[in-house]
C-alpha positions, 0 to 999 in steps of 0.5 A: 268838367272845365275848371278855368274860363280859358279852357272853356274858351279854347274848347269852344273855339276848337268846336267852332273851327271843326268841320261838320261831319254829319248833317240830318237834313230838314226833310228827315224824321228819325225815331231812335238812338243816335250816337256820333263822333265829330260835329253833327248838325240837325236840321230835321226832327229827332225822337230819341236820345243822342250821344256824341261830341259836338251837336248843333241844332239848327233853327228848323231842327227839333229834338225830343229826347235826352242829349249827352255831348261835349258841346251843344249849340241850340238854335231850334226846339229841344225837349228833354234833358241835356248833359254837356260841357258847353251849351250855347242857347241862341236867340229864338231857341227853345229848351225845355228840360233839365240842363247840366253843363259846365259852361252855359251861354244864353243869348237874349231871346232864347227860351229855357224852361226847367232845372238848370245846373251850371258850374264852371268851378266844378273841379273845386266843388267836387273835391270839397263839396260845400255843406247843404244849407238849411232850406230858406233859413240861410237865404232869408237870413242873408237877405235880412243881414244885407237889408240891415246893413244898408239901412242904419238904425233899424232893427231886423229880427231874423226868422 
């Protein structure tokens, strides 16, 4: 995945400038696997998994399946799991499922429901993974510590 903000911005600009090589029309309904190269826009309905490079789901488009692409611009309705380097959820879109991305942009008015894992510093984390903290104890301790620093002369006990 990408490690620097500049790399992400360059990749997104490259995607924006690339011409759309395939369009699935709004009058089309496809059931099955789709694999593509280049930039593809979906205006119709897809029931199945999609893999490729750059995918745009238009506001009228619907996908029910898993997606594995370099970039995904969602304006329509998507149900399934997404794995992408770049995901942009536009106003009015609906994404329901697990999202694993290097860079996530969400506009106000977009709807996301599910598990989200987004990291722009994946390369550093992959080389030196941080130990997993004990559930709830670390979060509660940090909250208690922060609260105790902001209120002088009060004692807080940590769980």
